[in-house]
N, C-alpha and C positions, 0 to 999 in steps of 0.2 A: 113308848116308855121302855120296852124291853131292851132296846139298844142302849138307852141311858143307864139302866141298872147294870147291865153287863159291862159297859164302859167304866162306870164308877168302881165296880168290883175289880176290874183289871188294874185300875190305878191303885186301889188299895193293896192288891197283891204285890205290885211292883214296889210300892213304898215299904211294905212289910219286908220284902227280900232285901232291899237296900238297908233298912234299919238293922236287920239281923247281921248283915255283913259288917256294919260299923260298930255294933254293940256286942262286945264279947260276952257279957253276962246274959244278955237276951239270947244269943246264939247257943250258949250252954244250956239255958233253960228250955229251949224248944227243940234241941237236937234229937232227943229221944221221944218226943211227943207224937202221938198218933191220935188225932181227933177229927170228927166230922163236925163241921160248922154250917149252920143254916142261917141264912139271912132272909127273913120274911119281910118283904116290902109291902107296905099297905097299898101301894099304888102299882105293884108289878109282880106279885106272886113270890114264890119261894125259890131261892138259889142256894146251891151248896158249894162248899170249898172243903178240901181235905188237907189237913196239916199232917205231913208225914216227914220225919227226919229233918225238921226245921224248914221245910218248903211247903208253900201253899199251891194247890192245884189251880188251874184256870177255873173260873166260875162255870157252873152248869145248872140247868133247871133241876130242882130236887123237891120231891114231895115227902120223902121219908124224914123221920126225926133225926136230929143231930145230937152230939154230945153237948154242944153249945148252940143256943138259938138267940139270935138278935132280931128284934122287931123294930123296924124303922120305915122311913120313906126315902125316896131318891133325893129330895131336897135337903133333908137332914144329913144324909151321908155325904152329899156334895159339900155342905157347909163344914163338916168335920174334915174332909180331905183337903179343902181349900184353906183350912185353919181359920175359918170365920166363926166356927163353933168349936168348943172343946167337947170331948165325949160326954162329960157330965151335963153340960147344957143340952146336948142332943138327947139325953135320956129323960129330960123333963118335958 
C-alpha cells in the first residue's frame, strides 16, 4: 500500500504544478502561501506535503499535525485523480 499512496501523491503534486502554471489566478493565490498539508490515509498512514511559494514538496511520511488535514483512502484519491470522482463525491 505504501508505494500506491506515495505514487498517487506524486501524481497529485504533478497535476497541481501543471494547473498552477496554466491558471494565473491560482498561481497568484498560492505564490505567497506556506502551509503544511497532511493526508491521512485510512489504509496507509499519514503523509505530508509542504506548500511553499506556490510549489508542493514531494510526499513524505509525517506524523505531526498540518495546517490542513485530509482524511481519505487510496481508492478515493485514485478516483479523484482519474476524474472518476469529483472531490465532493470523495468527501461523502
